[in-house]
N, C-alpha and C positions, 0 to 999 in steps of 0.2 A: 827406326827413325821416329822421333816424337814430333807431332805437329802442334803448333800453337793454335789455340782457338782465337777466332776474331774477337775484337774487343767487346762487341755487343751481340754475341751469338745467342740464339734461342735454343734452349735445351728442352727435351721432353722427358718428364719424369711422371710415372704413374698416370699417364694420359693427360697431364697438364703441361701447358707451355710455360716455361720460366724464362724470362728475359734477363740476361746478365747485363749489368751496367758496365759501360766502357769507362776507361780511365778519365776521359775528358768530362763525361757526365758526372762522375764522382768529384772531379775538381770543381765543377760548377756548383754542385750541392754543398761542398765544403766552403767554397767562397760565399755562397748564399748564407750559410750559417754565420760566417765571419761578419758579413755586412749586416745581417740582422742583429748580431751582438753589438756592432758599432752603433746602429740606429737606436737600440734600446738602452744600452749601458755605457756607450762611449768606449774610449780606450785608444791606444795607439796601434798602428799597423803591426808593429813589432810584437806587442803584447798579444794581440789577437792571433797573429800567425804562430807564435810560440805555443799558445794554448791549443790551437788546432793541430799542430804538429804532434801533440801528445795523444791524439785520438787514434784508435785502431784503423779508422777509415783513411787516414792520411797516407799510409803505405800503399793504398790501392788507387791513389790518384796519380795524375800526371803532375808531379810536384812543381815543375817549372811553370806549367800552365796555370795551376792554382795560384801560385805566387803572383804571376802577372795579372790575373783577374782581380785579386784582392787589392794589390798595390795600385794597379792601373785605375780601378774605379775610385779608390779613396784619394789618389793623387790628382785625378782629373774630375773630381766630383762636380765642381761648379760648371764646367764646360758640358759635361754629360747631362746635368740637370737642365741646362738651357736647351739642348737638343730635344730632350724629352718633353719639356714644358709646352712647346708649341703643338704637340700632338695630344695633349691632355684636355679633358673637359672640366678640370678643376685644378687648383694649385698643387704643385708637386708635394708640398708639405702635408697635404690632406690624404695622400696615399698611405696604405698600410705599409709597415716596414718590409713585409714580404714582397708586395707588388713593387715598391720602390726599388728594392734590392735586385729583383729580377730584371726590371727595366734598365737599371744602371749596368748590370752585367751584360745585358744584350747590347746596349748602346756602346759599351766598351768593345765588345766583339765586333760590332759593325764597323767601328772606326779603326780598330787595331789589327783586325784579322781579315783583310780583304779576300784571302784565299778560302775562307769558310763561306759557303753560299748563304745568302741572307735567309733562305727558307729553312736551312738547317738550324740557324741561330733561333729563328722564331719557333721552330718545333721544339727545340731544347727548352726554351723559355716557357712554352705552354706546358710541357711535361713537368717542369719545376713548379709552375703555378698549380697544376692539378694535384701534385703531391704535397705541397706545403702551403698553398694559399687558401683563400675562402672558397665558398661553393661555386661561384661563377667568376672568380678572379681570373681564370685562364682565358675566358672570353674577352675580358677587358685587356689583359696583357697582349693577346693576339691582335686586337684592333689597334692598340697603340703602336705596337711594333710594326704592323703593316704600314702605318703612316710614317713611322720613323725610317723604315727601309726606303720608302719613296724619297725621303729627304737625304739620307746618308749613302744610299747605294744606287744613285742615279744611273751610273754607267752599267751596272749589272742588270738593272731593270730594263735598260734599253736593248739588251741583247735578245735575239729571238729565243723563244721558249724551245727547250729540247723536247722532242717527242719520244 
């Protein structure tokens, strides 16, 4: 009987730990690439999606989740920007395309996926910022999302902490 490995299992090879990426993390990465492309070069949701479908990474994603992230952010851009803006120390338009994209993805997850704990969303965003953003961009993303969670996940934050 063959066992499936968990989505993000850690392997040990030659004394080194290698963390495997889960399908949702890959979906977020690909959606981040699509949003970055949209910020820098423009384009339609359909054109960006078709281009990303052709990459070898696409088959490793949760394809439905990827599509919802990209489409959800670009469809609700104005509303998501308004939520984020109140948590920023500068105008949204002054953010780097990477930081803006990560914040938009996370805001979309906060509003559209109440079943995903806000801390998991923040953690994923910080990991994206560490991988793709500037030197200390992950610290900024973390701070903004902490404020945003207090705004968008009021009920979840009111629950007693699990020990």
